[in-house]
FILUM-355497 format. One record per atom (N, C-alpha, C): residue number from 1; residue in one letter; atom name; x, y negated, z negated. Coordinates in Angstrom, 1 decimal. Each point is the difference from the previous one (the first is absolute). Example, Ala and Ser with C-alpha at 12.3 -4.5 7.8 and 13.67 -1.06 7.14 Angstrom:
BEGIN
ATOM; 1; A; N; 13.2; 5.7; -7.8
ATOM; 1; A; CA; -0.9; -1.2; 0.0
ATOM; 1; A; C; 0.9; -1.2; 0.0
ATOM; 2; S; N; -0.4; -1.1; 0.7
ATOM; 2; S; CA; 0.9; -1.1; 0.0
ATOM; 2; S; C; -0.8; -1.1; -0.8
# end
This chain:
BEGIN
ATOM; 1; M; N; 0.8; 1.2; 0.0
ATOM; 1; M; CA; -0.8; -1.2; 0.0
ATOM; 1; M; C; 0.9; -1.2; 0.0
ATOM; 2; K; N; -0.2; -1.0; 0.9
ATOM; 2; K; CA; 0.7; -1.2; 0.1
ATOM; 2; K; C; -0.7; -1.1; -0.6
ATOM; 3; I; N; 0.6; -0.7; -1.0
ATOM; 3; I; CA; -0.6; -1.1; -0.7
ATOM; 3; I; C; 0.8; -1.3; 0.3
ATOM; 4; R; N; -0.7; -1.0; 0.5
ATOM; 4; R; CA; 0.6; -1.3; 0.3
ATOM; 4; R; C; -0.3; -1.0; -1.1
ATOM; 5; F; N; 0.9; -0.9; -0.2
ATOM; 5; F; CA; -0.1; -1.1; -1.0
ATOM; 5; F; C; 0.3; -1.3; 0.7
ATOM; 6; K; N; -0.7; -1.1; -0.6
ATOM; 6; K; CA; 0.3; -1.3; 0.6
ATOM; 6; K; C; 1.3; -0.6; -0.4
ATOM; 7; D; N; 0.5; 0.4; -1.2
ATOM; 7; D; CA; 1.3; -0.5; -0.5
ATOM; 7; D; C; 0.6; 1.0; -1.0
ATOM; 8; R; N; 1.2; -0.3; -0.4
ATOM; 8; R; CA; 0.8; 0.9; -0.9
ATOM; 8; R; C; -0.7; 0.1; -1.3
ATOM; 9; L; N; -0.5; -1.1; -0.6
ATOM; 9; L; CA; -0.6; 0.0; -1.3
ATOM; 9; L; C; -1.2; 1.0; 0.0
ATOM; 10; E; N; -0.8; -0.1; 1.0
ATOM; 10; E; CA; -1.2; 0.9; 0.1
ATOM; 10; E; C; 0.5; 1.4; 0.0
ATOM; 11; A; N; 1.0; 0.3; 0.8
ATOM; 11; A; CA; 0.5; 1.4; 0.1
ATOM; 11; A; C; 0.6; 0.5; -1.3
ATOM; 12; V; N; 0.8; -0.8; -0.7
ATOM; 12; V; CA; 0.6; 0.4; -1.3
ATOM; 12; V; C; -1.1; 0.2; -1.0
ATOM; 13; E; N; -1.0; -0.8; -0.1
ATOM; 13; E; CA; -1.1; 0.2; -0.9
ATOM; 13; E; C; -0.7; 1.3; 0.3
ATOM; 14; W; N; -0.3; 0.2; 1.3
ATOM; 14; W; CA; -0.7; 1.3; 0.3
ATOM; 14; W; C; 0.8; 1.2; -0.4
ATOM; 15; I; N; 1.3; -0.1; 0.3
ATOM; 15; I; CA; 0.9; 1.1; -0.4
ATOM; 15; I; C; 0.0; 0.3; -1.5
ATOM; 16; A; N; 0.1; -1.1; -0.8
ATOM; 16; A; CA; 0.0; 0.1; -1.4
ATOM; 16; A; C; -1.3; 0.7; -0.5
ATOM; 17; D; N; -1.1; -0.3; 0.6
ATOM; 17; D; CA; -1.3; 0.6; -0.4
ATOM; 17; D; C; -0.2; 1.4; 0.5
ATOM; 18; Y; N; 0.7; 0.4; 1.0
ATOM; 18; Y; CA; -0.2; 1.3; 0.7
ATOM; 18; Y; C; 0.9; 1.1; -0.6
ATOM; 19; V; N; 1.2; -0.3; -0.3
ATOM; 19; V; CA; 1.0; 1.0; -0.4
ATOM; 19; V; C; -0.2; 0.5; -1.5
ATOM; 20; E; N; 0.6; 1.1; -0.3
ATOM; 20; E; CA; -0.1; 0.6; -1.3
ATOM; 20; E; C; 1.3; -0.2; -0.8
ATOM; 21; N; N; 1.1; -0.4; 0.6
ATOM; 21; N; CA; 1.2; -0.1; -0.7
ATOM; 21; N; C; 1.0; -0.9; 0.7
ATOM; 22; E; N; 1.1; -0.4; -0.7
ATOM; 22; E; CA; 1.0; -0.9; 0.6
ATOM; 22; E; C; 0.7; 0.5; 1.3
ATOM; 23; G; N; 0.2; 1.3; 0.0
ATOM; 23; G; CA; 0.6; 0.6; 1.2
ATOM; 23; G; C; -0.8; -0.1; 1.2
ATOM; 24; Q; N; -1.3; 0.2; -0.1
ATOM; 24; Q; CA; -0.9; -0.2; 1.1
ATOM; 24; Q; C; 0.0; -1.5; 0.4
ATOM; 25; F; N; 0.0; -0.9; -0.9
ATOM; 25; F; CA; 0.0; -1.4; 0.3
ATOM; 25; F; C; 1.2; -0.4; 0.8
ATOM; 26; E; N; 1.2; 0.5; -0.4
ATOM; 26; E; CA; 1.2; -0.3; 0.7
ATOM; 26; E; C; 0.0; 0.6; 1.5
ATOM; 27; V; N; -0.6; 1.2; 0.1
ATOM; 27; V; CA; 0.0; 0.5; 1.4
ATOM; 27; V; C; -0.9; -0.8; 0.9
ATOM; 28; L; N; -1.2; -0.4; -0.5
ATOM; 28; L; CA; -0.9; -0.8; 0.8
ATOM; 28; L; C; 0.5; -1.4; 0.3
ATOM; 29; R; N; 0.6; -0.6; -1.0
ATOM; 29; R; CA; 0.6; -1.3; 0.2
ATOM; 29; R; C; 1.1; 0.0; 1.0
ATOM; 30; E; N; 0.8; 1.0; 0.0
ATOM; 30; E; CA; 1.1; 0.2; 1.0
ATOM; 30; E; C; -0.6; 0.2; 1.4
ATOM; 31; Q; N; -1.1; 0.8; 0.1
ATOM; 31; Q; CA; -0.7; 0.2; 1.3
ATOM; 31; Q; C; -0.5; -1.3; 0.5
ATOM; 32; L; N; -0.6; -0.8; -0.9
ATOM; 32; L; CA; -0.6; -1.3; 0.3
ATOM; 32; L; C; 1.1; -0.9; 0.6
ATOM; 33; N; N; 1.2; -0.1; -0.7
ATOM; 33; N; CA; 1.1; -0.8; 0.5
ATOM; 33; N; C; 0.5; 0.5; 1.3
ATOM; 34; F; N; 0.2; 1.2; 0.2
ATOM; 34; F; CA; 0.4; 0.6; 1.3
ATOM; 34; F; C; -0.9; -0.3; 1.1
ATOM; 35; N; N; -1.3; 0.1; -0.2
ATOM; 35; N; CA; -1.0; -0.2; 1.0
ATOM; 35; N; C; 0.0; -1.5; 0.4
ATOM; 36; Y; N; 0.2; -0.9; -1.0
ATOM; 36; Y; CA; 0.0; -1.4; 0.3
ATOM; 36; Y; C; 1.2; -0.4; 0.8
ATOM; 37; I; N; 1.2; 0.6; -0.4
ATOM; 37; I; CA; 1.2; -0.3; 0.8
ATOM; 37; I; C; -0.1; 0.4; 1.4
ATOM; 38; Y; N; -0.6; 1.1; 0.3
ATOM; 38; Y; CA; 0.0; 0.6; 1.4
ATOM; 38; Y; C; -1.3; -0.4; 0.7
ATOM; 39; E; N; -1.0; -0.3; -0.6
ATOM; 39; E; CA; -1.3; -0.3; 0.6
ATOM; 39; E; C; -0.5; -1.4; -0.2
ATOM; 40; S; N; 0.6; -0.7; -0.9
ATOM; 40; S; CA; -0.4; -1.4; -0.3
ATOM; 40; S; C; -1.5; -0.1; -0.5
ATOM; 41; T; N; -0.4; 1.1; -0.6
ATOM; 41; T; CA; -1.4; 0.0; -0.7
ATOM; 41; T; C; 0.1; 0.9; -1.2
ATOM; 42; Y; N; -0.9; -0.4; -1.0
ATOM; 42; Y; CA; 0.0; 0.8; -1.2
ATOM; 42; Y; C; -1.0; 1.1; 0.1
ATOM; 43; F; N; 0.4; 1.3; 0.0
ATOM; 43; F; CA; -0.8; 1.1; 0.0
ATOM; 43; F; C; 0.6; 1.2; -0.6
ATOM; 44; L; N; -0.8; 1.0; -0.4
ATOM; 44; L; CA; 0.5; 1.3; -0.6
ATOM; 44; L; C; -0.7; 1.1; 0.8
ATOM; 45; N; N; 0.8; 1.1; 0.2
ATOM; 45; N; CA; -0.6; 1.2; 0.4
ATOM; 45; N; C; -0.1; 0.9; -1.2
ATOM; 46; I; N; -1.2; 0.3; -0.4
ATOM; 46; I; CA; -0.3; 0.7; -1.3
ATOM; 46; I; C; -0.4; 1.5; 0.4
ATOM; 47; E; N; 0.7; 0.9; -0.6
ATOM; 47; E; CA; -0.4; 1.4; 0.1
ATOM; 47; E; C; -0.5; 0.5; -1.3
ATOM; 48; E; N; -0.5; 1.2; 0.0
ATOM; 48; E; CA; -0.6; 0.6; -1.2
ATOM; 48; E; C; 1.0; 0.0; -1.2
ATOM; 49; N; N; 1.2; 0.5; 0.3
ATOM; 49; N; CA; 1.1; 0.0; -1.0
ATOM; 49; N; C; 1.0; -1.1; 0.2
ATOM; 50; I; N; 0.1; -0.8; -1.0
ATOM; 50; I; CA; 1.0; -1.1; 0.1
ATOM; 50; I; C; 1.3; 0.5; -0.5
ATOM; 51; G; N; 1.1; -0.3; 0.7
ATOM; 51; G; CA; 1.3; 0.4; -0.4
ATOM; 51; G; C; 0.4; -0.7; -1.3
ATOM; 52; E; N; 1.1; 0.5; -0.6
ATOM; 52; E; CA; 0.5; -0.6; -1.2
ATOM; 52; E; C; 1.5; -0.1; 0.1
ATOM; 53; V; N; 0.5; -1.0; -0.8
ATOM; 53; V; CA; 1.5; -0.1; -0.1
ATOM; 53; V; C; 0.5; 0.7; -1.2
ATOM; 54; V; N; 1.0; 0.8; 0.2
ATOM; 54; V; CA; 0.6; 0.8; -1.0
ATOM; 54; V; C; 1.4; -0.3; -0.1
ATOM; 55; S; N; 0.5; -0.3; -1.2
ATOM; 55; S; CA; 1.4; -0.2; -0.2
ATOM; 55; S; C; 0.7; 1.1; -0.7
ATOM; 56; L; N; 1.0; 0.6; 0.6
ATOM; 56; L; CA; 0.7; 1.1; -0.6
ATOM; 56; L; C; 1.4; -0.4; -0.4
ATOM; 57; D; N; 0.3; 0.0; -1.2
ATOM; 57; D; CA; 1.4; -0.4; -0.5
ATOM; 57; D; C; 0.8; 1.2; -0.1
ATOM; 58; T; N; 0.8; 0.3; 0.9
ATOM; 58; T; CA; 0.9; 1.2; 0.0
ATOM; 58; T; C; 1.2; -0.1; -0.9
ATOM; 59; N; N; 0.3; -1.2; -0.4
ATOM; 59; N; CA; 1.2; -0.3; -0.9
ATOM; 59; N; C; -0.3; 0.0; -1.4
ATOM; 60; S; N; -1.3; 0.1; -0.4
ATOM; 60; S; CA; -0.3; -0.1; -1.5
ATOM; 60; S; C; 0.3; 1.3; -0.7
ATOM; 61; K; N; 0.5; -0.1; -1.2
ATOM; 61; K; CA; 0.3; 1.1; -0.8
ATOM; 61; K; C; -1.2; 0.4; -0.9
ATOM; 62; E; N; -0.1; 1.3; -0.3
ATOM; 62; E; CA; -1.2; 0.4; -0.7
ATOM; 62; E; C; 0.1; -0.5; -1.5
ATOM; 63; R; N; -1.1; -0.6; -0.4
ATOM; 63; R; CA; 0.0; -0.5; -1.4
ATOM; 63; R; C; -0.6; 1.0; -0.9
ATOM; 64; R; N; 0.5; 0.0; -1.2
ATOM; 64; R; CA; -0.6; 0.9; -1.0
ATOM; 64; R; C; -0.4; -0.7; -1.2
# end
């Protein structure tokens, strides 16, 4: 589903209301930025499952 917005503020507010967590917010915000850079319009392509950002720290030591 493609959702268009009149400006960035409207888009960010919609994202904040739609997502369940910060990871999903970041994914959609980045998609919004990417779409604007390459298409010069604010829109999102929403699928059933929203991706999430995961950070894996491979250098951390196990804490006890």
